N, C-alpha and C positions, 0 to 999 in steps of 0.2 A: 588599394583599389585602383584599377586602371581607369584612364580617362573615359574609355568606351563604356565600362561598367557604370561609372558615375552618371554619364549621360543617359544610359538606359534606365537607371533608377530614377533620375529626375523626370524622364518622360512618363514613367509609371506613376510617380507621385502626382504629376499634373493630371493625368487621366483619372486617377483615383479621386482627386479633389473635385473634378468636374462631376464624376459619378456621385460623390457624396452630396454635392449641392443639389443635383437633380433629384436624387432619391429623398433627401430631406424635404424638399419642396413638396413632393408627393405625400409625405407623411403629414403635412399640414392639413390635409383633408380629414385625417383621422383625429389629430390632436391639434388644438389651437395654440398651446403654449407648453413651456417647460421651465424648470428651475435649474440654472447652472450650479454645479457643485465644484468647489475648489479643494475638496479633500475626499479621499476614498474611504475615510474612517468616520464619516458622519453617521447620524442615527439612521436606522433602517425601519421600514414600515411596509406591511403588506398592501397598503393603500397606494404605494408608489412603485413604479418600475424604474430601476436605475440602469442607465446605459453608460458604461465607461467609454473613454476615447478608444481603448483597445477593442471593445465591443463594436463601436461605431465603424472602426476601420474594417473589421471583419464583415459586418452586416452591409455596410454601404459601399465599400470599395473592394471587398473580397481579399483584403490584405491581412495576413497573419505574420507577426514578427518571427524571425528565425531563432531568436534566443532570448533569455531573460534580460540580458544586457540591453538589447534593443528595446524591450518593453520599458525598462527603467529610463533609457535615454529619451523615449517618447514622452514619458511623464515629466522628466526633468525639463524638457523643452517647453511644456505647457506651463509649468510653474514659473520658469524664467520669463515667459511672455505674458504672464498674468491671465492666462486663459483657463477655463474650467477643465477639470480632469474627467468629468462625467456630467450627465444631465438626469434630472428626475422628471418623469411624466406620470401624472395621476392615473392610476390603474383602474380606479373604481368609477370614474366619470370623466367627462371632458370639461376641464376648467377653461373658462374663457369663451365658451360657446355663447354667441349673442343671445340665445334663448334664456341663458342664466341671468336673471335680473341682477344688476349690480356688478356683473363680471364682464362687461363689454370691454374688449381690448382698447387700449389707448395708444396714442402715438409714442408714448414713453416705453412701450413694450419691446423695444429693440435698442435699449440703451446700455445693456450689459449690467444692469442692476436689478436684482429681484426677478420677477416673472418676465420671461421672454416670450414674445408672440411671433410665431412663424408668419402670420398674416401681416404683421407690422414691418416685415423685412429683416428680422433678426437673422444674422449669419454667424452668431457666436458659436453654435455647435459645429457648423461647417468648418469654421476656422480652426477650432480645436482638433477635429479629426484630421484635417489636412496637415496641421503642424505636428501632430503625433506621428502620422505616417512618415512625413519627411525626416523626422529625427530618428525614428526606428529604422528606416531604410538606410540612413547614412551611417548607422552604427556597424562596425565591422565585427561580425560574430565569429569570424575565422579564427 
């Protein structure tokens, strides 16, 4: 990969990360929280929508990996960094809505453990998407 191509990719990743952060903040108005997932092989339920880092890259930044190796490199980078590979959002209702008695967000909702609250400043999902994109873009599919 040439130096010029590497710089272009880095600029694209930076722009994608900014876009992901801005769009995720907008999503906070619809959902107050999410559960980080550290495996793609966890239990599935119709009550939850699962968004992988690959999904997040496409939805939030418009980035689609060029090959399967790039996808795998993205997930390997998340595992190495200890970041989630996906997030779960409750599909049947909004958890953490202050109207839900006993489910009012706490300041611990942005600590990387358990339920993460957008309103508490959690950037875990944004970090995961940006990390996945950077690693996928750096992979040489040629």
